[in-house]
N, CA, C, O and the ligand as a Tripos MOL2 file, in Angstrom:
@<TRIPOS>MOLECULE
protein
  309   307    78     0     0
PROTEIN
NO_CHARGES

@<TRIPOS>ATOM
      1 N         265.7370  175.6980 -126.2760 N.3       1 MET1
      2 CA        264.9430  176.1560 -125.1500 C.3       1 MET1
      3 C         264.7740  177.6710 -125.2300 C.2       1 MET1
      4 O         265.7100  178.4050 -125.5480 O.2       1 MET1
      5 N         263.5630  178.1120 -124.9340 N.am      2 ILE2
      6 CA        263.2520  179.5360 -125.0180 C.3       2 ILE2
      7 C         263.5270  180.1670 -123.6620 C.2       2 ILE2
      8 O         262.9480  179.7460 -122.6600 O.2       2 ILE2
      9 N         264.3970  181.1650 -123.6100 N.am      3 PRO3
     10 CA        264.6570  181.8190 -122.3200 C.3       3 PRO3
     11 C         263.5180  182.7650 -121.9550 C.2       3 PRO3
     12 O         263.1450  183.6200 -122.7590 O.2       3 PRO3
     13 N         262.9710  182.6270 -120.7750 N.am      4 ILE4
     14 CA        261.9200  183.5360 -120.2940 C.3       4 ILE4
     15 C         262.3390  184.0740 -118.9350 C.2       4 ILE4
     16 O         263.0600  183.4230 -118.1790 O.2       4 ILE4
     17 N         261.8730  185.2640 -118.6520 N.am      5 SER5
     18 CA        262.2080  185.8740 -117.3710 C.3       5 SER5
     19 C         261.2870  185.3260 -116.2790 C.2       5 SER5
     20 O         260.2850  184.6710 -116.5660 O.2       5 SER5
     21 N         261.6400  185.6000 -115.0430 N.am      6 LEU6
     22 CA        260.8210  185.1380 -113.9180 C.3       6 LEU6
     23 C         259.4260  185.7470 -113.9540 C.2       6 LEU6
     24 O         258.4460  185.0710 -113.6410 O.2       6 LEU6
     25 N         259.3270  187.0400 -114.3390 N.am      7 ALA7
     26 CA        258.0250  187.7090 -114.4210 C.3       7 ALA7
     27 C         257.1630  187.1010 -115.5200 C.2       7 ALA7
     28 O         255.9610  186.9050 -115.3390 O.2       7 ALA7
     29 N         257.7900  186.7980 -116.6780 N.am      8 ASP8
     30 CA        257.0370  186.1650 -117.7590 C.3       8 ASP8
     31 C         256.5690  184.7720 -117.3530 C.2       8 ASP8
     32 O         255.4370  184.3800 -117.6370 O.2       8 ASP8
     33 N         257.4380  184.0380 -116.6950 N.am      9 GLY9
     34 CA        257.0740  182.6940 -116.2330 C.3       9 GLY9
     35 C         255.9270  182.7380 -115.2380 C.2       9 GLY9
     36 O         255.0100  181.9190 -115.3000 O.2       9 GLY9
     37 N         255.9810  183.6860 -114.3320 N.am     10 PHE10
     38 CA        254.8980  183.8350 -113.3650 C.3      10 PHE10
     39 C         253.6050  184.2160 -114.0620 C.2      10 PHE10
     40 O         252.5400  183.7100 -113.7080 O.2      10 PHE10
     41 N         253.6810  185.1020 -115.0490 N.am     11 PHE11
     42 CA        252.4940  185.5260 -115.7870 C.3      11 PHE11
     43 C         251.8780  184.3470 -116.5420 C.2      11 PHE11
     44 O         250.6610  184.1650 -116.5340 O.2      11 PHE11
     45 N         252.7290  183.5480 -117.1930 N.am     12 ILE12
     46 CA        252.2230  182.3760 -117.9200 C.3      12 ILE12
     47 C         251.5720  181.3910 -116.9410 C.2      12 ILE12
     48 O         250.5070  180.8430 -117.2250 O.2      12 ILE12
     49 N         252.2110  181.1700 -115.7970 N.am     13 TYR13
     50 CA        251.6690  180.2860 -114.7670 C.3      13 TYR13
     51 C         250.3200  180.8000 -114.2750 C.2      13 TYR13
     52 O         249.3930  180.0160 -114.0730 O.2      13 TYR13
     53 N         250.2060  182.1130 -114.0830 N.am     14 LEU14
     54 CA        248.9520  182.7160 -113.6310 C.3      14 LEU14
     55 C         247.8530  182.5510 -114.6710 C.2      14 LEU14
     56 O         246.7180  182.2060 -114.3390 O.2      14 LEU14
     57 N         248.1950  182.7980 -115.9280 N.am     15 ILE15
     58 CA        247.2000  182.6700 -117.0030 C.3      15 ILE15
     59 C         246.7370  181.2240 -117.1400 C.2      15 ILE15
     60 O         245.5500  180.9710 -117.3470 O.2      15 ILE15
     61 N         247.6670  180.2690 -117.0240 N.am     16 LEU16
     62 CA        247.2830  178.8570 -117.1060 C.3      16 LEU16
     63 C         246.3610  178.4740 -115.9430 C.2      16 LEU16
     64 O         245.3970  177.7330 -116.1350 O.2      16 LEU16
     65 N         246.6540  178.9740 -114.7400 N.am     17 GLY17
     66 CA        245.8080  178.6920 -113.5810 C.3      17 GLY17
     67 C         244.4200  179.2570 -113.7410 C.2      17 GLY17
     68 O         243.4340  178.5760 -113.4600 O.2      17 GLY17
     69 N         244.3270  180.5020 -114.1910 N.am     18 ILE18
     70 CA        243.0120  181.1280 -114.4000 C.3      18 ILE18
     71 C         242.2560  180.3980 -115.5140 C.2      18 ILE18
     72 O         241.0500  180.1730 -115.4140 O.2      18 ILE18
     73 N         242.9800  180.0340 -116.5720 N.am     19 GLY19
     74 CA        242.3500  179.2910 -117.6610 C.3      19 GLY19
     75 C         241.8270  177.9500 -117.2050 C.2      19 GLY19
     76 O         240.7650  177.5100 -117.6450 O.2      19 GLY19
     77 N         242.5710  177.2910 -116.3170 N.am     20 MET20
     78 CA        242.1390  175.9980 -115.7990 C.3      20 MET20
     79 C         240.8690  176.1460 -114.9550 C.2      20 MET20
     80 O         239.9550  175.3280 -115.0580 O.2      20 MET20
     81 N         240.8120  177.1840 -114.1240 N.am     21 VAL21
     82 CA        239.6140  177.4230 -113.3040 C.3      21 VAL21
     83 C         238.4050  177.6870 -114.2030 C.2      21 VAL21
     84 O         237.3330  177.1250 -113.9790 O.2      21 VAL21
     85 N         238.5700  178.5250 -115.2040 N.am     22 PHE22
     86 CA        237.4580  178.8020 -116.1100 C.3      22 PHE22
     87 C         237.0700  177.5650 -116.9180 C.2      22 PHE22
     88 O         235.8910  177.3470 -117.1970 O.2      22 PHE22
     89 N         238.0520  176.7620 -117.2910 N.am     23 GLY23
     90 CA        237.7600  175.5240 -118.0190 C.3      23 GLY23
     91 C         236.9490  174.5580 -117.1740 C.2      23 GLY23
     92 O         235.9770  173.9770 -117.6570 O.2      23 GLY23
     93 N         237.3390  174.3790 -115.9130 N.am     24 LEU24
     94 CA        236.5880  173.4880 -115.0280 C.3      24 LEU24
     95 C         235.1890  174.0420 -114.7470 C.2      24 LEU24
     96 O         234.2150  173.2940 -114.6680 O.2      24 LEU24
     97 N         235.1090  175.3690 -114.5980 N.am     25 TRP25
     98 CA        233.8030  176.0030 -114.3790 C.3      25 TRP25
     99 C         232.8770  175.7310 -115.5620 C.2      25 TRP25
    100 O         231.7250  175.3400 -115.3720 O.2      25 TRP25
    101 N         233.3690  175.9330 -116.7650 N.am     26 ALA26
    102 CA        232.5510  175.7060 -117.9510 C.3      26 ALA26
    103 C         232.1830  174.2340 -118.0820 C.2      26 ALA26
    104 O         231.0520  173.9110 -118.4450 O.2      26 ALA26
    105 N         233.1260  173.3340 -117.7890 N.am     27 TYR27
    106 CA        232.8670  171.9010 -117.9010 C.3      27 TYR27
    107 C         231.7580  171.4730 -116.9370 C.2      27 TYR27
    108 O         230.8020  170.8120 -117.3420 O.2      27 TYR27
    109 N         231.8860  171.8530 -115.6520 N.am     28 TYR28
    110 CA        230.8830  171.4220 -114.6750 C.3      28 TYR28
    111 C         229.5480  172.1150 -114.8910 C.2      28 TYR28
    112 O         228.5030  171.5130 -114.6440 O.2      28 TYR28
    113 N         229.5520  173.3450 -115.3390 N.am     29 ASP29
    114 CA        228.3100  174.0380 -115.6400 C.3      29 ASP29
    115 C         227.5780  173.3570 -116.7850 C.2      29 ASP29
    116 O         226.3640  173.1630 -116.7190 O.2      29 ASP29
    117 N         228.3020  172.9950 -117.8260 N.am     30 PHE30
    118 CA        227.7110  172.3250 -118.9740 C.3      30 PHE30
    119 C         227.1900  170.9450 -118.5730 C.2      30 PHE30
    120 O         226.1000  170.5450 -118.9820 O.2      30 PHE30
    121 N         227.9810  170.2140 -117.7640 N.am     31 ARG31
    122 CA        227.5790  168.8720 -117.3440 C.3      31 ARG31
    123 C         226.3280  168.9250 -116.4660 C.2      31 ARG31
    124 O         225.4030  168.1360 -116.6620 O.2      31 ARG31
    125 N         226.2910  169.8500 -115.4970 N.am     32 ASP32
    126 CA        225.1330  169.9530 -114.6100 C.3      32 ASP32
    127 C         223.8940  170.3950 -115.3670 C.2      32 ASP32
    128 O         222.7860  169.9500 -115.0700 O.2      32 ASP32
    129 N         224.0790  171.2630 -116.3370 N.am     33 LYS33
    130 CA        222.9350  171.7010 -117.1310 C.3      33 LYS33
    131 C         222.2990  170.5090 -117.8320 C.2      33 LYS33
    132 O         221.0750  170.3800 -117.8520 O.2      33 LYS33
    133 N         223.1190  169.6430 -118.4040 N.am     34 ASN34
    134 CA        222.5820  168.4800 -119.0970 C.3      34 ASN34
    135 C         221.9880  167.4690 -118.1260 C.2      34 ASN34
    136 O         220.9750  166.8430 -118.4370 O.2      34 ASN34
    137 N         222.6000  167.2970 -116.9530 N.am     35 LEU35
    138 CA        222.1450  166.2770 -116.0140 C.3      35 LEU35
    139 C         220.8550  166.6670 -115.3090 C.2      35 LEU35
    140 O         219.9530  165.8410 -115.1680 O.2      35 LEU35
    141 N         220.7570  167.9160 -114.8640 N.am     36 TYR36
    142 CA        219.6710  168.2920 -113.9720 C.3      36 TYR36
    143 C         218.6040  169.1640 -114.5950 C.2      36 TYR36
    144 O         217.6350  169.5140 -113.9220 O.2      36 TYR36
    145 N         218.7470  169.5260 -115.8550 N.am     37 GLN37
    146 CA        217.7540  170.3990 -116.4690 C.3      37 GLN37
    147 C         216.3830  169.7310 -116.5460 C.2      37 GLN37
    148 O         215.3600  170.3980 -116.3870 O.2      37 GLN37
    149 N         216.3540  168.4410 -116.7850 N.am     38 ALA38
    150 CA        215.0730  167.7440 -116.8620 C.3      38 ALA38
    151 C         214.3790  167.7390 -115.5070 C.2      38 ALA38
    152 O         213.1580  167.8770 -115.4270 O.2      38 ALA38
    153 N         215.1740  167.5760 -114.4280 N.am     39 GLU39
    154 CA        214.5860  167.5750 -113.0850 C.3      39 GLU39
    155 C         214.1150  168.9670 -112.6800 C.2      39 GLU39
    156 O         213.0860  169.1130 -112.0200 O.2      39 GLU39
    157 N         214.8790  169.9960 -113.0790 N.am     40 ARG40
    158 CA        214.5230  171.3610 -112.6940 C.3      40 ARG40
    159 C         213.2590  171.8400 -113.3730 C.2      40 ARG40
    160 O         212.5400  172.6790 -112.8310 O.2      40 ARG40
    161 N         212.9810  171.3190 -114.5490 N.am     41 SER41
    162 CA        211.8370  171.8160 -115.3120 C.3      41 SER41
    163 C         210.5920  170.9740 -115.0590 C.2      41 SER41
    164 O         209.7860  170.7720 -115.9660 O.2      41 SER41
    165 N         210.4300  170.4840 -113.8350 N.am     42 LYS42
    166 CA        209.2310  169.7360 -113.4840 C.3      42 LYS42
    167 C         208.4360  170.5030 -112.4360 C.2      42 LYS42
    168 O         208.9860  171.2910 -111.6670 O.2      42 LYS42
    169 N         207.1480  170.2570 -112.4250 N.am     43 THR43
    170 CA        206.2520  170.8750 -111.4670 C.3      43 THR43
    171 C         205.6020  169.7840 -110.6240 C.2      43 THR43
    172 O         205.3510  168.6800 -111.1060 O.2      43 THR43
    173 N         205.3330  170.1030 -109.3650 N.am     44 VAL44
    174 CA        204.7250  169.1340 -108.4530 C.3      44 VAL44
    175 C         203.2070  169.2100 -108.5710 C.2      44 VAL44
    176 O         202.6190  170.2910 -108.5830 O.2      44 VAL44
    177 N         202.6010  168.0580 -108.6560 N.am     45 TYR45
    178 CA        201.1430  167.9400 -108.7060 C.3      45 TYR45
    179 C         200.6820  167.0900 -107.5360 C.2      45 TYR45
    180 O         201.3890  166.1850 -107.0920 O.2      45 TYR45
    181 N         199.4790  167.3930 -107.0380 N.am     46 HIS46
    182 CA        198.8660  166.5940 -105.9800 C.3      46 HIS46
    183 C         197.5130  166.1390 -106.4870 C.2      46 HIS46
    184 O         196.6600  166.9590 -106.8260 O.2      46 HIS46
    185 N         197.3210  164.8440 -106.5380 N.am     47 CYS47
    186 CA        196.0570  164.3100 -107.0420 C.3      47 CYS47
    187 C         194.9860  164.4780 -105.9710 C.2      47 CYS47
    188 O         195.1480  164.0060 -104.8460 O.2      47 CYS47
    189 N         193.8850  165.1560 -106.3240 N.am     48 VAL48
    190 CA        192.8170  165.3700 -105.3610 C.3      48 VAL48
    191 C         191.9290  164.1420 -105.2270 C.2      48 VAL48
    192 O         191.1210  164.0570 -104.3020 O.2      48 VAL48
    193 N         192.0740  163.1980 -106.1390 N.am     49 LYS49
    194 CA        191.2310  162.0060 -106.0880 C.3      49 LYS49
    195 C         191.8680  160.8990 -105.2430 C.2      49 LYS49
    196 O         191.2110  160.3180 -104.3790 O.2      49 LYS49
    197 N         193.1600  160.6070 -105.4990 N.am     50 CYS50
    198 CA        193.7910  159.4910 -104.7840 C.3      50 CYS50
    199 C         194.8830  159.9530 -103.8140 C.2      50 CYS50
    200 O         195.3900  159.1360 -103.0460 O.2      50 CYS50
    201 N         195.2580  161.2300 -103.8250 N.am     51 GLY51
    202 CA        196.2360  161.7380 -102.8670 C.3      51 GLY51
    203 C         197.6800  161.5900 -103.2660 C.2      51 GLY51
    204 O         198.5600  161.9710 -102.4940 O.2      51 GLY51
    205 N         197.9710  161.0520 -104.4410 N.am     52 LYS52
    206 CA        199.3580  160.8530 -104.8640 C.3      52 LYS52
    207 C         200.0020  162.2030 -105.2130 C.2      52 LYS52
    208 O         199.3840  163.0600 -105.8440 O.2      52 LYS52
    209 N         201.2510  162.3640 -104.7870 N.am     53 ILE53
    210 CA        202.0390  163.5440 -105.1550 C.3      53 ILE53
    211 C         203.0430  163.1040 -106.1970 C.2      53 ILE53
    212 O         203.7850  162.1460 -105.9810 O.2      53 ILE53
    213 N         203.0750  163.7920 -107.3230 N.am     54 TYR54
    214 CA        203.9640  163.3860 -108.4150 C.3      54 TYR54
    215 C         204.4570  164.6300 -109.1480 C.2      54 TYR54
    216 O         203.9430  165.7300 -108.9440 O.2      54 TYR54
    217 N         205.4430  164.4410 -109.9870 N.am     55 ALA55
    218 CA        206.0160  165.5440 -110.7610 C.3      55 ALA55
    219 C         205.8000  165.2830 -112.2440 C.2      55 ALA55
    220 O         205.8420  164.1460 -112.7130 O.2      55 ALA55
    221 N         205.5690  166.3730 -112.9640 N.am     56 ASP56
    222 CA        205.3910  166.2780 -114.4120 C.3      56 ASP56
    223 C         206.0120  167.5110 -115.0470 C.2      56 ASP56
    224 O         206.5020  168.3940 -114.3440 O.2      56 ASP56
    225 N         205.9950  167.5740 -116.3530 N.am     57 LYS57
    226 CA        206.6400  168.6710 -117.0670 C.3      57 LYS57
    227 C         206.0540  170.0280 -116.6860 C.2      57 LYS57
    228 O         204.8520  170.1660 -116.4600 O.2      57 LYS57
    229 N         206.9390  171.0260 -116.6220 N.am     58 MET58
    230 CA        206.5270  172.3810 -116.3170 C.3      58 MET58
    231 C         205.8740  173.0020 -117.5510 C.2      58 MET58
    232 O         206.2270  172.6780 -118.6850 O.2      58 MET58
    233 N         204.9300  173.8890 -117.3140 N.am     59 GLY59
    234 CA        204.3340  174.6210 -118.4240 C.3      59 GLY59
    235 C         202.9870  174.1100 -118.8530 C.2      59 GLY59
    236 O         202.2880  174.7920 -119.6030 O.2      59 GLY59
    237 N         202.5860  172.9160 -118.3980 N.am     60 VAL60
    238 CA        201.2590  172.4160 -118.7470 C.3      60 VAL60
    239 C         200.3040  172.7690 -117.6150 C.2      60 VAL60
    240 O         200.6800  172.7290 -116.4440 O.2      60 VAL60
    241 N         199.0650  173.1170 -117.9660 N.am     61 LYS61
    242 CA        198.0820  173.5310 -116.9570 C.3      61 LYS61
    243 C         197.5940  172.3440 -116.1410 C.2      61 LYS61
    244 O         197.4250  172.4480 -114.9260 O.2      61 LYS61
    245 N         197.3670  171.2220 -116.8040 N.am     62 GLN62
    246 CA        196.8520  170.0470 -116.1180 C.3      62 GLN62
    247 C         197.7050  168.8340 -116.4610 C.2      62 GLN62
    248 O         198.3050  168.7480 -117.5330 O.2      62 GLN62
    249 N         197.7390  167.9000 -115.5170 N.am     63 SER63
    250 CA        198.5080  166.6790 -115.7310 C.3      63 SER63
    251 C         197.6880  165.4910 -115.2550 C.2      63 SER63
    252 O         196.9560  165.5850 -114.2700 O.2      63 SER63
    253 N         197.8140  164.3740 -115.9610 N.am     64 ASN64
    254 CA        197.0890  163.1770 -115.5720 C.3      64 ASN64
    255 C         197.8470  162.4620 -114.4640 C.2      64 ASN64
    256 O         199.0620  162.2810 -114.5500 O.2      64 ASN64
    257 N         197.1390  162.0640 -113.4390 N.am     65 CYS65
    258 CA        197.7440  161.3020 -112.3410 C.3      65 CYS65
    259 C         198.2220  159.9520 -112.8820 C.2      65 CYS65
    260 O         197.4780  159.2850 -113.6020 O.2      65 CYS65
    261 N         199.4550  159.5350 -112.5480 N.am     66 PRO66
    262 CA        199.9420  158.2500 -113.0460 C.3      66 PRO66
    263 C         199.2250  157.0600 -112.4150 C.2      66 PRO66
    264 O         199.2560  155.9630 -112.9730 O.2      66 PRO66
    265 N         198.5790  157.2530 -111.2590 N.am     67 ARG67
    266 CA        197.8990  156.1430 -110.5830 C.3      67 ARG67
    267 C         196.4590  155.9970 -111.0600 C.2      67 ARG67
    268 O         196.0430  154.9020 -111.4390 O.2      67 ARG67
    269 N         195.6810  157.1030 -111.0460 N.am     68 CYS68
    270 CA        194.2470  156.9860 -111.3290 C.3      68 CYS68
    271 C         193.8310  157.7390 -112.5890 C.2      68 CYS68
    272 O         192.6590  157.6980 -112.9630 O.2      68 CYS68
    273 N         194.7550  158.4230 -113.2500 N.am     69 LYS69
    274 CA        194.5030  159.1510 -114.5150 C.3      69 LYS69
    275 C         193.5810  160.3470 -114.3570 C.2      69 LYS69
    276 O         193.0310  160.8270 -115.3470 O.2      69 LYS69
    277 N         193.3950  160.8420 -113.1330 N.am     70 PHE70
    278 CA        192.5780  162.0320 -112.9110 C.3      70 PHE70
    279 C         193.3790  163.2610 -113.2950 C.2      70 PHE70
    280 O         194.5760  163.3300 -113.0140 O.2      70 PHE70
    281 N         192.7260  164.2530 -113.9450 N.am     71 LYS71
    282 CA        193.4280  165.4760 -114.3500 C.3      71 LYS71
    283 C         193.5390  166.4220 -113.1600 C.2      71 LYS71
    284 O         192.5290  166.7790 -112.5550 O.2      71 LYS71
    285 N         194.7680  166.8310 -112.8200 N.am     72 ASN72
    286 CA        195.0250  167.7180 -111.6900 C.3      72 ASN72
    287 C         195.7220  168.9870 -112.1640 C.2      72 ASN72
    288 O         196.4400  168.9870 -113.1640 O.2      72 ASN72
    289 N         195.4940  170.0610 -111.4270 N.am     73 THR73
    290 CA        196.2590  171.2820 -111.6720 C.3      73 THR73
    291 C         197.4640  171.2890 -110.7340 C.2      73 THR73
    292 O         197.4540  170.6050 -109.7110 O.2      73 THR73
    293 N         198.5010  172.0570 -111.0750 N.am     74 HIS74
    294 CA        199.7320  172.0290 -110.2740 C.3      74 HIS74
    295 C         199.5320  172.7350 -108.9410 C.2      74 HIS74
    296 O         198.6420  173.5700 -108.7820 O.2      74 HIS74
    297 N         200.3880  172.3740 -107.9840 N.am     75 LEU75
    298 CA        200.3150  172.9580 -106.6470 C.3      75 LEU75
    299 C         200.7320  174.4100 -106.6850 C.2      75 LEU75
    300 O         201.6700  174.7750 -107.3930 O.2      75 LEU75
    301 N         200.0410  175.2360 -105.9280 N.am     76 GLN76
    302 CA        200.4150  176.6360 -105.8100 C.3      76 GLN76
    303 C         200.6330  176.9490 -104.3430 C.2      76 GLN76
    304 O         199.8070  176.6130 -103.4950 O.2      76 GLN76
    305 N         201.7330  177.5860 -104.0560 N.am     77 PHE77
    306 CA        202.0640  177.9050 -102.6620 C.3      77 PHE77
    307 C         201.8520  179.3750 -102.3970 C.2      77 PHE77
    308 O         202.0770  179.8390 -101.2790 O.2      77 PHE77
    309 ZN        195.3590  160.0550 -108.6290 Zn       78 ZN78
@<TRIPOS>BOND
     1     1     2 1
     2     2     3 1
     3     3     4 2
     4     3     5 am
     5     5     6 1
     6     6     7 1
     7     7     8 2
     8     7     9 am
     9     9    10 1
    10    10    11 1
    11    11    12 2
    12    11    13 am
    13    13    14 1
    14    14    15 1
    15    15    16 2
    16    15    17 am
    17    17    18 1
    18    18    19 1
    19    19    20 2
    20    19    21 am
    21    21    22 1
    22    22    23 1
    23    23    24 2
    24    23    25 am
    25    25    26 1
    26    26    27 1
    27    27    28 2
    28    27    29 am
    29    29    30 1
    30    30    31 1
    31    31    32 2
    32    31    33 am
    33    33    34 1
    34    34    35 1
    35    35    36 2
    36    35    37 am
    37    37    38 1
    38    38    39 1
    39    39    40 2
    40    39    41 am
    41    41    42 1
    42    42    43 1
    43    43    44 2
    44    43    45 am
    45    45    46 1
    46    46    47 1
    47    47    48 2
    48    47    49 am
    49    49    50 1
    50    50    51 1
    51    51    52 2
    52    51    53 am
    53    53    54 1
    54    54    55 1
    55    55    56 2
    56    55    57 am
    57    57    58 1
    58    58    59 1
    59    59    60 2
    60    59    61 am
    61    61    62 1
    62    62    63 1
    63    63    64 2
    64    63    65 am
    65    65    66 1
    66    66    67 1
    67    67    68 2
    68    67    69 am
    69    69    70 1
    70    70    71 1
    71    71    72 2
    72    71    73 am
    73    73    74 1
    74    74    75 1
    75    75    76 2
    76    75    77 am
    77    77    78 1
    78    78    79 1
    79    79    80 2
    80    79    81 am
    81    81    82 1
    82    82    83 1
    83    83    84 2
    84    83    85 am
    85    85    86 1
    86    86    87 1
    87    87    88 2
    88    87    89 am
    89    89    90 1
    90    90    91 1
    91    91    92 2
    92    91    93 am
    93    93    94 1
    94    94    95 1
    95    95    96 2
    96    95    97 am
    97    97    98 1
    98    98    99 1
    99    99   100 2
   100    99   101 am
   101   101   102 1
   102   102   103 1
   103   103   104 2
   104   103   105 am
   105   105   106 1
   106   106   107 1
   107   107   108 2
   108   107   109 am
   109   109   110 1
   110   110   111 1
   111   111   112 2
   112   111   113 am
   113   113   114 1
   114   114   115 1
   115   115   116 2
   116   115   117 am
   117   117   118 1
   118   118   119 1
   119   119   120 2
   120   119   121 am
   121   121   122 1
   122   122   123 1
   123   123   124 2
   124   123   125 am
   125   125   126 1
   126   126   127 1
   127   127   128 2
   128   127   129 am
   129   129   130 1
   130   130   131 1
   131   131   132 2
   132   131   133 am
   133   133   134 1
   134   134   135 1
   135   135   136 2
   136   135   137 am
   137   137   138 1
   138   138   139 1
   139   139   140 2
   140   139   141 am
   141   141   142 1
   142   142   143 1
   143   143   144 2
   144   143   145 am
   145   145   146 1
   146   146   147 1
   147   147   148 2
   148   147   149 am
   149   149   150 1
   150   150   151 1
   151   151   152 2
   152   151   153 am
   153   153   154 1
   154   154   155 1
   155   155   156 2
   156   155   157 am
   157   157   158 1
   158   158   159 1
   159   159   160 2
   160   159   161 am
   161   161   162 1
   162   162   163 1
   163   163   164 2
   164   163   165 am
   165   165   166 1
   166   166   167 1
   167   167   168 2
   168   167   169 am
   169   169   170 1
   170   170   171 1
   171   171   172 2
   172   171   173 am
   173   173   174 1
   174   174   175 1
   175   175   176 2
   176   175   177 am
   177   177   178 1
   178   178   179 1
   179   179   180 2
   180   179   181 am
   181   181   182 1
   182   182   183 1
   183   183   184 2
   184   183   185 am
   185   185   186 1
   186   186   187 1
   187   187   188 2
   188   187   189 am
   189   189   190 1
   190   190   191 1
   191   191   192 2
   192   191   193 am
   193   193   194 1
   194   194   195 1
   195   195   196 2
   196   195   197 am
   197   197   198 1
   198   198   199 1
   199   199   200 2
   200   199   201 am
   201   201   202 1
   202   202   203 1
   203   203   204 2
   204   203   205 am
   205   205   206 1
   206   206   207 1
   207   207   208 2
   208   207   209 am
   209   209   210 1
   210   210   211 1
   211   211   212 2
   212   211   213 am
   213   213   214 1
   214   214   215 1
   215   215   216 2
   216   215   217 am
   217   217   218 1
   218   218   219 1
   219   219   220 2
   220   219   221 am
   221   221   222 1
   222   222   223 1
   223   223   224 2
   224   223   225 am
   225   225   226 1
   226   226   227 1
   227   227   228 2
   228   227   229 am
   229   229   230 1
   230   230   231 1
   231   231   232 2
   232   231   233 am
   233   233   234 1
   234   234   235 1
   235   235   236 2
   236   235   237 am
   237   237   238 1
   238   238   239 1
   239   239   240 2
   240   239   241 am
   241   241   242 1
   242   242   243 1
   243   243   244 2
   244   243   245 am
   245   245   246 1
   246   246   247 1
   247   247   248 2
   248   247   249 am
   249   249   250 1
   250   250   251 1
   251   251   252 2
   252   251   253 am
   253   253   254 1
   254   254   255 1
   255   255   256 2
   256   255   257 am
   257   257   258 1
   258   258   259 1
   259   259   260 2
   260   259   261 am
   261   261   262 1
   262   262   263 1
   263   263   264 2
   264   263   265 am
   265   265   266 1
   266   266   267 1
   267   267   268 2
   268   267   269 am
   269   269   270 1
   270   270   271 1
   271   271   272 2
   272   271   273 am
   273   273   274 1
   274   274   275 1
   275   275   276 2
   276   275   277 am
   277   277   278 1
   278   278   279 1
   279   279   280 2
   280   279   281 am
   281   281   282 1
   282   282   283 1
   283   283   284 2
   284   283   285 am
   285   285   286 1
   286   286   287 1
   287   287   288 2
   288   287   289 am
   289   289   290 1
   290   290   291 1
   291   291   292 2
   292   291   293 am
   293   293   294 1
   294   294   295 1
   295   295   296 2
   296   295   297 am
   297   297   298 1
   298   298   299 1
   299   299   300 2
   300   299   301 am
   301   301   302 1
   302   302   303 1
   303   303   304 2
   304   303   305 am
   305   305   306 1
   306   306   307 1
   307   307   308 2
@<TRIPOS>SUBSTRUCTURE
     1 MET1         2 RESIDUE 1 A MET
     2 ILE2         6 RESIDUE 1 A ILE
     3 PRO3        10 RESIDUE 1 A PRO
     4 ILE4        14 RESIDUE 1 A ILE
     5 SER5        18 RESIDUE 1 A SER
     6 LEU6        22 RESIDUE 1 A LEU
     7 ALA7        26 RESIDUE 1 A ALA
     8 ASP8        30 RESIDUE 1 A ASP
     9 GLY9        34 RESIDUE 1 A GLY
    10 PHE10       38 RESIDUE 1 A PHE
    11 PHE11       42 RESIDUE 1 A PHE
    12 ILE12       46 RESIDUE 1 A ILE
    13 TYR13       50 RESIDUE 1 A TYR
    14 LEU14       54 RESIDUE 1 A LEU
    15 ILE15       58 RESIDUE 1 A ILE
    16 LEU16       62 RESIDUE 1 A LEU
    17 GLY17       66 RESIDUE 1 A GLY
    18 ILE18       70 RESIDUE 1 A ILE
    19 GLY19       74 RESIDUE 1 A GLY
    20 MET20       78 RESIDUE 1 A MET
    21 VAL21       82 RESIDUE 1 A VAL
    22 PHE22       86 RESIDUE 1 A PHE
    23 GLY23       90 RESIDUE 1 A GLY
    24 LEU24       94 RESIDUE 1 A LEU
    25 TRP25       98 RESIDUE 1 A TRP
    26 ALA26      102 RESIDUE 1 A ALA
    27 TYR27      106 RESIDUE 1 A TYR
    28 TYR28      110 RESIDUE 1 A TYR
    29 ASP29      114 RESIDUE 1 A ASP
    30 PHE30      118 RESIDUE 1 A PHE
    31 ARG31      122 RESIDUE 1 A ARG
    32 ASP32      126 RESIDUE 1 A ASP
    33 LYS33      130 RESIDUE 1 A LYS
    34 ASN34      134 RESIDUE 1 A ASN
    35 LEU35      138 RESIDUE 1 A LEU
    36 TYR36      142 RESIDUE 1 A TYR
    37 GLN37      146 RESIDUE 1 A GLN
    38 ALA38      150 RESIDUE 1 A ALA
    39 GLU39      154 RESIDUE 1 A GLU
    40 ARG40      158 RESIDUE 1 A ARG
    41 SER41      162 RESIDUE 1 A SER
    42 LYS42      166 RESIDUE 1 A LYS
    43 THR43      170 RESIDUE 1 A THR
    44 VAL44      174 RESIDUE 1 A VAL
    45 TYR45      178 RESIDUE 1 A TYR
    46 HIS46      182 RESIDUE 1 A HIS
    47 CYS47      186 RESIDUE 1 A CYS
    48 VAL48      190 RESIDUE 1 A VAL
    49 LYS49      194 RESIDUE 1 A LYS
    50 CYS50      198 RESIDUE 1 A CYS
    51 GLY51      202 RESIDUE 1 A GLY
    52 LYS52      206 RESIDUE 1 A LYS
    53 ILE53      210 RESIDUE 1 A ILE
    54 TYR54      214 RESIDUE 1 A TYR
    55 ALA55      218 RESIDUE 1 A ALA
    56 ASP56      222 RESIDUE 1 A ASP
    57 LYS57      226 RESIDUE 1 A LYS
    58 MET58      230 RESIDUE 1 A MET
    59 GLY59      234 RESIDUE 1 A GLY
    60 VAL60      238 RESIDUE 1 A VAL
    61 LYS61      242 RESIDUE 1 A LYS
    62 GLN62      246 RESIDUE 1 A GLN
    63 SER63      250 RESIDUE 1 A SER
    64 ASN64      254 RESIDUE 1 A ASN
    65 CYS65      258 RESIDUE 1 A CYS
    66 PRO66      262 RESIDUE 1 A PRO
    67 ARG67      266 RESIDUE 1 A ARG
    68 CYS68      270 RESIDUE 1 A CYS
    69 LYS69      274 RESIDUE 1 A LYS
    70 PHE70      278 RESIDUE 1 A PHE
    71 LYS71      282 RESIDUE 1 A LYS
    72 ASN72      286 RESIDUE 1 A ASN
    73 THR73      290 RESIDUE 1 A THR
    74 HIS74      294 RESIDUE 1 A HIS
    75 LEU75      298 RESIDUE 1 A LEU
    76 GLN76      302 RESIDUE 1 A GLN
    77 PHE77      306 RESIDUE 1 A PHE
    78 ZN78       309 GROUP 0 **** ****
């Protein structure tokens, strides 16, 4: 058994706690990035022909309505 002082033990305990917090932070950040990135990178479109509101990939100027196939531009607020 390795003898350690109370201060060293407290320091090791503190480092393990901080490491655990950073580990959980990195884990949940990585998981959420993979889960929600597809949803975050969508834009809302409103079909002027049939009135349907739908979401499609961000970055495209026009999107085809899934109901009537009319080309719509994205909503601007
Ligand atoms: Zn439509």
